[in-house]
C-alpha positions, 0 to 999 in steps of 0.5 A: 813327421805326422803323429797319428792317434792311436785309431789313425794308426790302426785304421791306417795299418791294414793287417792290424785292422784286418787281424781285429775284424778276423777276431771280433767276427770269431767272437761274433758267432753264439756258438763260439762264443758260448764255448769261450764263456764256458772256457774262461772257468778252465780247460774242458773237453768236447763231452763236457762243452757239450753238456754245458752249452747245450750245443751237439758234438759235431758244432762243438768240434767244428767251432773248437777247430776254428778257435783253434785255428785263430790261436784263441784255444790251446790244446791238450791231450791226455791219452785218448782225450783232448782237453781245450783251454783259452790261449790266454787271460787276453782272451778272458779279460776282453771277454769280461769288459764285454760282460761289463760293459753290457751290464752297466746297461741293465742297472 
């Protein structure tokens, strides 16, 4: 039996590679990434996200739907209000590591 490195295993596992590609495509959109960055500090509703990102309500709602469908966000309803938060700490960690990496280049 031939042992594969982790990278070789991922490359040979089409499903994992497709999932990673989809995940990073979602985060490569400027509007979606702005929303994810804002949600690292806690949950928010559409109006709050519009105010904090400067994006229109239509755009924020559209991007929230895409992030929600990809299981990147969780939704909590309270009466007429809907609040969004990151699905788990993995998202915060991934974005945090990317920001740290970019910060290293600035030093």
